N, C-alpha and C positions, 0 to 999 in steps of 0.2 A: 068212395067219394073222389072220383077222378076230376071233378070240377073244382075241388078245393084249392089245389096249388095255383091254378090260373086265376081264381077269384081273389086269393090272397095277394098275388102279384098285382092285379088290377087295383085293389084297395091300397096297396103300398104306393103305387104310382099316384093315386089321387091324393094321398096324405103327403107325398113328397112336394106337391105343389103348394099346399096349405093345410092347416088343421081343419078337420071337419068334426061336427058333432056325430054322435052315434047315429042319430036319426038321419042326418044328411047322408052319411056313408051307406046306411041301409037303403035309403031311397035311390041313391046313385047305382048301387049294385043291382037292385031290383029292376030298375029301368034298363039296365044292360043285360037283363035276362038271366041273372043268377037266381037259382032256386032258393026259396025262403030258408030251408034247413042249412044250406051252404052259407047264406048271408049270416045266419046266427052263429055258425061255426067260425066264420071269418072275424066277426065282431068279437067273439069270445077270445080268439087267439090274439088279435091285435090289442085288445084291452089288457090281457094277461101280460103281454110283452111291453106294455107302456106306450105303444104307438098311437093308441086311441084313448083319449082321456077327456071326458066332457067338462070336468072342472078346469083343466088347462085351456080347453077351447074357449070356455066362457070368459076366463080371465084375459086371455089374449084378445078376444073380441072387444071386451070392455076397454082394455088399454088402447086399442086401435081407435075406438070411438072417441075416447077422450083426447087422444093426440090429434085426431082429425077435427076436433072442435064440435063434435056432435053431442058431447056431454049428456048427462041424464037429467 
């Protein structure tokens, strides 16, 4: 899997800008030409390391919505 290190680096750069959901990250990597098996491996690795967390993403999204006055 020669593609894996480059795909992990790409994903980390995306996550450094802002949190992403698993689905968002999968879509972004796929649009950039990363193979589906590599996308799955990247998501698994980053989830295991705590860099990708859908619960944290949802919590931060909701907090930002409330702060911006978009409430629920």
